[in-house]
Backbone as ProteinMPNN parsed JSONL, in Angstrom:
{"seq_chain_A": "XXXXXXXXXXXXXXXXXXXXXXXXXXXXXXXXXXXXXXXXXXXXXXXXXXXXXXXXXXXXXXXXXXXXXXXX", "coords_chain_A": {"N_chain_A": [[-5.199, -17.964, 11.136], [-6.979, -15.821, 8.94], [-9.379, -16.283, 6.248], [-9.926, -15.327, 2.886], [-12.346, -14.789, 0.401], [-12.484, -14.235, -2.958], [-14.628, -13.149, -5.436], [-15.745, -13.486, -8.79], [-13.538, -12.867, -10.511], [-12.035, -11.974, -13.701], [-11.386, -14.165, -16.372], [-9.085, -13.581, -17.711], [-7.656, -12.094, -15.752], [-7.157, -14.073, -13.86], [-5.599, -15.711, -15.369], [-3.328, -14.08, -15.735], [-2.434, -13.749, -13.097], [-1.849, -16.427, -12.489], [0.314, -16.808, -14.266], [2.139, -14.889, -13.28], [2.564, -15.989, -10.659], [3.815, -18.32, -11.38], [6.158, -17.349, -12.617], [7.381, -16.328, -10.374], [7.876, -18.538, -9.035], [6.146, -19.641, -7.186], [3.236, -20.895, -5.557], [-0.254, -20.316, -6.554], [-1.729, -19.459, -4.372], [0.203, -18.637, -2.595], [1.418, -16.587, -4.086], [-0.798, -14.744, -4.3], [-1.174, -14.154, -1.621], [1.249, -12.776, -1.105], [1.007, -10.594, -2.791], [-1.262, -9.284, -1.603], [-0.345, -8.81, 1.084], [1.787, -7.158, 0.529], [0.438, -4.969, -0.606], [-0.984, -4.106, 1.596], [1.036, -3.21, 3.303], [2.053, -1.155, 1.75], [0.27, 0.93, 1.991], [0.764, 2.105, 4.559], [3.432, 2.561, 4.328], [3.482, 4.448, 2.175], [2.256, 6.642, 3.412], [4.144, 7.172, 5.343], [6.394, 7.902, 3.816], [5.297, 10.107, 2.426], [4.834, 11.838, 4.564], [7.534, 12.259, 5.404], [8.619, 13.468, 3.114], [7.125, 15.881, 3.124], [8.0, 16.984, 5.498], [10.665, 17.429, 4.834], [10.354, 19.304, 2.81], [9.286, 21.5, 4.231], [11.16, 21.927, 6.132], [12.986, 24.156, 6.821], [11.433, 26.233, 7.413], [9.703, 28.666, 9.332], [7.251, 27.876, 11.775], [3.841, 28.404, 12.807], [1.732, 28.136, 15.635], [-0.95, 26.111, 15.135], [-3.315, 26.462, 16.333], [-3.636, 29.147, 16.552], [-4.514, 29.854, 13.946], [-6.974, 28.82, 14.002], [-8.316, 30.32, 15.791], [-8.419, 29.731, 18.489]], "CA_chain_A": [[-5.25, -17.014, 10.101], [-8.309, -15.601, 8.327], [-9.517, -16.654, 4.895], [-10.677, -14.426, 2.061], [-12.872, -15.37, -0.923], [-12.682, -13.232, -4.02], [-15.515, -13.731, -6.418], [-15.93, -12.842, -10.115], [-12.398, -12.353, -11.26], [-12.104, -12.367, -15.057], [-10.504, -15.293, -16.782], [-7.746, -13.02, -18.062], [-6.981, -11.779, -14.528], [-6.719, -15.392, -13.265], [-4.456, -16.19, -16.225], [-2.152, -13.186, -15.508], [-1.977, -14.04, -11.813], [-1.161, -17.734, -12.54], [1.633, -16.58, -14.886], [2.946, -14.13, -12.278], [2.899, -16.982, -9.634], [4.764, -19.262, -12.081], [7.48, -16.594, -12.779], [7.928, -16.131, -9.047], [8.169, -19.805, -8.427], [5.225, -19.801, -6.092], [1.833, -21.336, -5.792], [-1.14, -19.198, -6.778], [-2.132, -18.946, -3.021], [1.355, -17.879, -2.038], [1.542, -15.274, -4.888], [-1.879, -13.83, -3.944], [-0.859, -13.722, -0.279], [2.373, -11.867, -1.177], [0.476, -9.333, -3.347], [-2.094, -8.587, -0.638], [0.441, -8.367, 2.164], [2.544, -5.986, 0.007], [-0.491, -3.841, -0.743], [-1.299, -3.624, 2.963], [2.205, -2.522, 3.799], [2.313, 0.031, 1.019], [-0.505, 2.085, 2.491], [1.441, 2.795, 5.747], [4.746, 3.117, 3.736], [3.151, 5.664, 1.384], [1.973, 7.701, 4.381], [5.457, 7.54, 5.93], [7.155, 8.599, 2.822], [4.716, 11.378, 2.151], [5.162, 12.782, 5.703], [8.923, 12.617, 5.339], [8.769, 14.442, 2.06], [6.548, 17.141, 3.525], [8.868, 17.546, 6.491], [11.834, 17.969, 4.096], [9.941, 20.589, 2.12], [8.97, 22.586, 5.16], [12.121, 21.864, 7.128], [13.674, 25.33, 7.319], [10.428, 27.275, 7.582], [9.158, 28.922, 10.709], [5.882, 27.43, 11.81], [3.131, 28.968, 13.899], [0.786, 27.205, 16.352], [-2.167, 25.985, 14.304], [-4.548, 26.988, 17.104], [-3.75, 30.616, 16.155], [-5.244, 29.894, 12.76], [-8.342, 28.369, 14.292], [-8.909, 31.263, 16.687], [-8.651, 29.129, 19.809]], "C_chain_A": [[-6.647, -16.98, 9.543], [-8.214, -16.097, 6.794], [-10.281, -15.544, 4.131], [-11.15, -15.095, 0.782], [-13.036, -14.166, -1.826], [-13.501, -13.819, -5.221], [-15.428, -12.87, -7.793], [-14.726, -12.22, -10.707], [-12.478, -12.848, -12.698], [-11.103, -13.491, -15.335], [-9.055, -14.749, -17.097], [-6.969, -12.616, -16.788], [-6.387, -13.031, -13.868], [-5.476, -15.861, -14.085], [-3.177, -15.378, -15.968], [-1.593, -13.54, -14.118], [-1.262, -15.446, -11.761], [0.229, -17.598, -13.178], [2.647, -15.838, -13.919], [3.438, -15.133, -11.151], [4.018, -17.89, -10.205], [6.197, -18.555, -12.182], [8.158, -16.42, -11.479], [8.295, -17.388, -8.389], [7.3, -20.123, -7.235], [3.898, -20.373, -6.554], [0.939, -20.108, -6.017], [-1.524, -18.571, -5.336], [-0.972, -18.13, -2.457], [1.551, -16.561, -2.792], [0.484, -14.302, -4.423], [-1.6, -13.243, -2.514], [0.233, -12.641, -0.289], [1.844, -10.539, -1.778], [-0.397, -8.607, -2.317], [-1.291, -8.044, 0.581], [1.273, -7.115, 1.744], [1.668, -4.752, -0.081], [-0.839, -3.25, 0.656], [-0.165, -2.809, 3.509], [2.43, -1.202, 3.109], [1.512, 1.264, 1.501], [0.241, 2.828, 3.63], [2.805, 3.299, 5.157], [4.498, 4.349, 2.989], [2.98, 6.835, 2.378], [3.27, 8.168, 5.031], [6.329, 8.31, 5.043], [6.663, 9.917, 2.521], [5.035, 12.317, 3.334], [6.673, 13.133, 5.716], [9.26, 13.628, 4.24], [8.242, 15.857, 2.416], [7.492, 17.844, 4.548], [10.159, 18.135, 5.832], [11.512, 19.31, 3.454], [9.755, 21.749, 3.059], [10.088, 22.671, 6.267], [12.674, 23.213, 7.689], [12.672, 26.47, 7.5], [10.049, 27.447, 9.023], [7.675, 28.558, 10.724], [5.15, 28.079, 13.055], [2.253, 27.863, 14.489], [-0.546, 27.244, 15.479], [-3.413, 26.498, 15.074], [-4.734, 28.431, 16.836], [-4.599, 30.786, 14.914], [-6.763, 29.628, 12.986], [-9.097, 29.359, 15.289], [-9.234, 30.743, 18.066], [-7.635, 29.592, 20.806]], "O_chain_A": [[-7.405, -17.945, 9.643], [-7.138, -16.273, 6.222], [-11.175, -14.908, 4.688], [-10.422, -15.875, 0.167], [-13.678, -13.184, -1.452], [-13.123, -14.791, -5.874], [-15.068, -11.692, -7.797], [-14.816, -11.169, -11.342], [-12.917, -13.972, -12.944], [-10.129, -13.7, -14.611], [-8.031, -15.362, -16.796], [-5.749, -12.776, -16.746], [-5.254, -13.021, -13.387], [-4.477, -16.329, -13.538], [-2.076, -15.928, -15.983], [-0.374, -13.625, -13.972], [-0.24, -15.615, -11.095], [1.199, -18.188, -12.702], [3.825, -16.184, -13.823], [4.606, -15.093, -10.765], [5.021, -18.161, -9.544], [7.232, -19.14, -11.864], [9.386, -16.363, -11.429], [8.933, -17.394, -7.336], [7.74, -20.847, -6.342], [3.516, -20.338, -7.723], [1.337, -18.987, -5.703], [-1.613, -17.354, -5.171], [-1.175, -17.049, -1.906], [1.823, -15.53, -2.176], [0.799, -13.14, -4.167], [-1.765, -12.051, -2.257], [0.131, -11.674, 0.467], [2.216, -9.467, -1.299], [-0.266, -7.39, -2.18], [-1.552, -6.933, 1.042], [1.426, -6.166, 2.512], [2.064, -3.652, 0.303], [-0.962, -2.036, 0.821], [-0.409, -1.78, 4.139], [2.913, -0.244, 3.713], [1.958, 2.41, 1.441], [0.317, 4.056, 3.623], [3.243, 4.396, 5.505], [5.272, 5.293, 3.148], [3.534, 7.911, 2.156], [3.487, 9.36, 5.246], [6.954, 9.284, 5.461], [7.462, 10.839, 2.357], [5.456, 13.455, 3.126], [7.01, 14.273, 6.035], [10.084, 14.523, 4.429], [8.839, 16.87, 2.053], [7.743, 19.047, 4.492], [10.651, 19.189, 6.234], [12.263, 20.282, 3.539], [10.049, 22.888, 2.695], [9.935, 23.427, 7.227], [12.806, 23.366, 8.903], [13.094, 27.604, 7.728], [10.072, 26.509, 9.82], [6.936, 28.892, 9.798], [5.72, 28.262, 14.13], [2.074, 26.8, 13.894], [-1.105, 28.3, 15.183], [-4.411, 26.905, 14.479], [-5.859, 28.93, 16.878], [-5.342, 31.762, 14.816], [-7.642, 30.126, 12.283], [-10.292, 29.228, 15.556], [-10.159, 31.207, 18.732], [-7.679, 29.185, 21.967]]}, "name": "protein", "num_of_chains": 1, "seq": "XXXXXXXXXXXXXXXXXXXXXXXXXXXXXXXXXXXXXXXXXXXXXXXXXXXXXXXXXXXXXXXXXXXXXXXX"}
């Protein structure tokens, strides 16, 4: 596994992260790992949800070939 070093976090941020880890019953490292892994998953999940929403919105419409719009 790779390591990440994050510099210059404010004292308040550290305090809040420690409290969050404590509430979750995890170590600080485990909590930060969970936060980062969740954030990484969210990006692909957000894209999947957005594309599903667009497909629902456009579901019953007739679509043309986009190359017609580009003149190719």
